[in-house]
N, C-alpha and C positions, 0 to 999 in steps of 0.2 A: 306139690302141684302147680304152683305159681311158677317155679323154676323151670319145670317141664314145658309149660305154655310158653314161657318167654324165650326158652332155647328153640322151640319150634317157629315161633314168629321171626327170630333171628335168621334161622335156616330158610324160611320162606323168603325173606328179603335177599339173602345171599344167592338163593336159586334165581330169583327174578332179575338179579343184578348181573347175571352173567351175560356178558356182551357178545352174545352169538356171532353176529355179523362182523364185529370187529376181530375177534379171535380167528373166526373161520377165514375171513379175507386175509389176514396176515399170514396164517400158518400154510394154507393151501395155494394161495395166489400171490402172496407177497404184497398185497395191496390194503391199505387202509381205507375203508369205505368212507370214513369222515372226510377225506382229502379229494373226493370226487363225487359227481352228481350233485344231489341236494346236500350232501354233508351229514345227512341224518344217518346214525348207526343202527339201522333196523332192516328189516327183510325188503320193504319196498325199494329202499335205495340199493340194496344188494342185488335185486333183480335188474335194477338199471344198469349198474356198474360192472357186475360180474356175470349176469345173464339168468336164465330160468332155472338152471340145474342148481346153481349157487344159491339163488334166492329161494327155492322150494327147500332146500335143505336148511337154510337159516330160519326160515319161516316155521318149518316143522320142529326145529329146536326151540325156537320161542314158545310154541304152542306146549310142547312137552314140559318145559319148565313151569309154565303156568299150571299145567295139570298136576305135576309133582308137588309143587308148592301148596296147592290147594289141598290135595289128598293128604297132606301131613296131618289135617284135622282127623283123618280116620284113623290115623296111627295113634293119635293121642286119645281117642274115643276107645280104641281097642286095648289101649293100655291103662284105660279107666282114668286117665287124667280129667277127661271132659264127660259130660253126661250125653246120651244119645239124642235128647230132645233139643240140646244145643249145637248138634253137629252142623246144621246149616249155617248158623251164626259164626261158628269158628271156620267154617269153610270160606264164608265172605271174608272174614279177617285176614286168614292167610293169603286168599287170593288178592285182596286189595294191597297187602304188603308186598307181594310178588310183583304185581304191575307197578306199584311205586318204585321198587327195586329196578325194574327195567327203565323207567322213566329218568330216575336219579340214581344211575348206577355208581356204587362205591368204587367199582374196579376202573372206571373211566371218568374220574373227576367229578362224579354226580351228575353226568351228562348221558342221555340215553335215548332211545327211540320212543316211539309214540305209544307203544304198549298194546296194540290191536291184537297181535297174535298171541301174546301173553295172556290178555284179557279172554281170547277165544278159548285157550287151554283151560282157563279158571271155569268158564261157562260149561265147558264139556265135563269137568269133573264134578260140576253142581247139578246140571240137568243137561244130559247129552241129547236127548230128543229135540229139545228147543234149539240148542246149540248148533245141531246139525241143519235145521232149518235156516238158523241164521247165516250159516255158510252159503246155503242155496241162494238166499237173498242177496248176499255178498256178491255171489259169483255172477248173478243175473244183472244186478246193478252195475257191476264193472264191465261186464260185456256189452251193455246197452250204453253206458255213459263214457268209458274208458278212463274213468277217474278212480284211482285207488282210495282216496281220500273221502270221496262222496259215498262209495260202497261201503267203507268203513262206518261211516256215520249212520247210514240206513241200515247196515247189518246190526250194529250196536242198539238202534231204536227198536228193532224187531224183537229183540229179547223180552222186554218187558211187555211189549204190545202183544206177543203171543200169549204170555202168561195172563194177560188180563182179558183177551178177546176170544180165545180158542178154549171151548169147554173142557177138551181132552187135557190141556196143560194147566188148568186153573190150580192154583197152589193155596195151601193153608198157611204159607209163610209170607205174610205181607212184607215182611223186612226184604225178601227176595225182589219183590216188585219194585219197591221203593229204591233199593239198591241199583236195580237194572236201569231206572231213570237216571240215577246219579252218575253211574258209569257212562251213560249217553251224553250227559253234560260234560263229564271229563274227556270223552273223545272229541267233542265239538271243540272243547278249549285247546286240546293239543294239536288240533288241525286248523286252529284259526287263520295261520298263514296260507295254508292251502285253500282255504275258504275265500280269502281275499283274492288269491291268484286265480282261482275259478271265476269269480266275478269279473276279473279283469282280462279273462281269456288267456292267462299266461301259464296255467297249471299244465304239467307235464301228463301226457296221457300214456296208458298202459294198454297194449293191444294183446289180450290173452290168447285169442284164437288164431290170430294171423299177425304178421309181421306188419310194421308201419308201411312198408313199400308196397304191400299188396293193396 
């Protein structure tokens, strides 16, 4: 049993470590996104360097790997390696490992992106209704502020907030709420440079609905 769980955790890390932006950029565009824009190997920098289509593909790839890694817990449960009452706990473990893999990818010298899209995939696998509302919050914040970093922070905060404040989404898993706030802190930490640039008025803006020239 312990071996099976260990293998699952390793697979979750390897899935999360897949450097979607780097591999996609090199394979289809001959460009290493780490050498352009902000230098970050994530979906946001891919949007800036390679455009909306490439950025969307990379973002979806990162979301899918987060969902897949988190869902490994379901496979372990179906194979009777973990009990059903522990499913949420193991989903959280697998999801955290995947996000950690994205931030510290073994495939690119333990350097990676900020983990927001992978985190979103994790949240969808755990509670898709709340996750979809978080996407709405993210998009509204992005459209209004033009800052992806700010939208990511507020979107992350909305996950535990919705679980606490909206009766429909109240959960019997307090660990899920605690973890939601923990992930919010992680997102703030991974965006500390962006926060500083926003405060100094130097953060890049992303125009979702129209081009910067409009």
